[in-house]
C-alpha positions as CSV (number, residue, x, y, z in Angstrom):
1,X,16.8,7.4,-40.6
2,X,14.8,7.1,-37.4
3,X,15.5,4.1,-35.2
4,X,12.5,2.6,-33.4
5,X,12.8,1.6,-29.9
6,X,11.1,-1.6,-28.7
7,X,8.6,-1.0,-26.0
8,X,9.5,-2.7,-22.8
9,X,7.2,-3.2,-19.9
10,X,8.5,-1.2,-16.9
11,X,10.4,-3.1,-14.4
12,X,8.4,-3.8,-11.2
13,X,10.4,-4.8,-8.2
14,X,9.3,-8.0,-6.4
15,X,8.0,-6.1,-3.4
16,X,5.4,-4.1,-5.3
17,X,1.9,-4.6,-4.1
18,X,-0.3,-6.3,-6.8
19,X,-3.5,-7.0,-4.8
20,X,-5.0,-5.9,-1.5
21,X,-7.9,-7.1,0.6
22,X,-9.2,-5.3,3.7
23,X,-9.5,-7.6,6.7
24,X,-11.0,-7.0,10.2
25,X,-9.2,-4.5,12.4
26,X,-6.2,-2.8,11.0
27,X,-5.0,-5.7,8.8
28,X,-4.7,-6.2,5.0
29,X,-4.0,-9.3,3.0
30,X,-1.4,-8.3,0.4
31,X,-0.1,-10.1,-2.7
32,X,3.2,-8.9,-4.1
33,X,4.7,-8.9,-7.6
34,X,6.7,-12.1,-7.0
35,X,3.5,-14.0,-5.8
36,X,4.3,-13.7,-2.0
37,X,1.1,-13.2,-0.1
38,X,0.3,-12.6,3.6
39,X,-1.2,-10.4,6.2
40,X,0.2,-7.0,7.3
41,X,-1.0,-5.6,10.6
42,X,-0.8,-1.8,10.6
43,X,-1.8,-1.4,14.3
44,X,1.8,-0.6,15.6
45,X,2.2,2.2,13.0
46,X,-1.0,4.0,14.0
47,X,0.7,5.5,17.0
48,X,2.9,7.6,14.7
49,X,1.4,11.1,14.0
50,X,1.7,10.7,10.2
51,X,-0.4,7.6,10.2
52,X,-2.9,8.7,12.9
53,X,-5.7,9.6,10.4
54,X,-5.9,5.9,9.6
55,X,-7.2,5.2,13.1
56,X,-10.6,6.0,11.7
57,X,-11.6,2.5,10.4
58,X,-13.7,4.0,7.7
59,X,-10.7,5.8,6.3
60,X,-8.5,2.8,6.8
61,X,-10.8,0.6,4.7
62,X,-10.6,3.0,1.7
63,X,-7.1,1.8,0.8
64,X,-6.0,1.2,-2.8
65,X,-3.0,-0.4,-4.4
66,X,-1.3,2.0,-6.8
67,X,0.9,-0.5,-8.6
68,X,3.7,-0.1,-6.1
69,X,2.3,0.2,-2.6
70,X,-0.8,0.8,-0.5
71,X,-2.3,4.3,-0.6
72,X,-5.0,6.2,1.3
73,X,-6.2,9.3,-0.6
74,X,-7.1,12.3,1.5
75,X,-10.9,12.4,2.0
76,X,-12.7,15.7,1.1
77,X,-12.6,18.1,4.0
78,X,-10.0,16.0,6.0
79,X,-7.3,17.9,7.9
80,X,-4.3,15.9,6.7
81,X,-1.0,17.5,6.1
82,X,-0.6,15.7,2.8
83,X,-2.8,14.6,-0.1
84,X,-2.3,10.9,0.6
85,X,-0.8,8.5,3.0
86,X,1.3,5.6,1.8
87,X,3.6,2.9,3.1
88,X,7.1,1.9,2.0
89,X,6.5,-1.3,-0.1
90,X,9.7,-2.9,1.3
91,X,8.3,-2.6,4.8
92,X,5.1,-4.2,3.8
93,X,7.0,-7.1,2.0
94,X,9.5,-7.7,4.8
95,X,6.8,-7.7,7.6
96,X,4.0,-9.5,5.8
97,X,3.1,-12.7,7.7
98,X,2.1,-15.7,5.5
99,X,-1.2,-17.3,6.4
């Protein structure tokens, strides 16, 4: 006899990014799984080589939320070392400033 398993929705930690809005400069308004919302300024991180492609404001504005964090997909023809750039969602959550 086969036992059926009940389908459970996957657990999503409180710090997962649910919504994102692009603001002026290098800022995004983020809403997290637990309802916390605020602004995250990426400017200090753009000095790090891994994040340097995001200095192009057109690239920076092409951000998406993937259900866990924010992600920038590699544009066609870009010379990035990886296929995407993302941010640790815990960092976003801990450093997001409420409006």
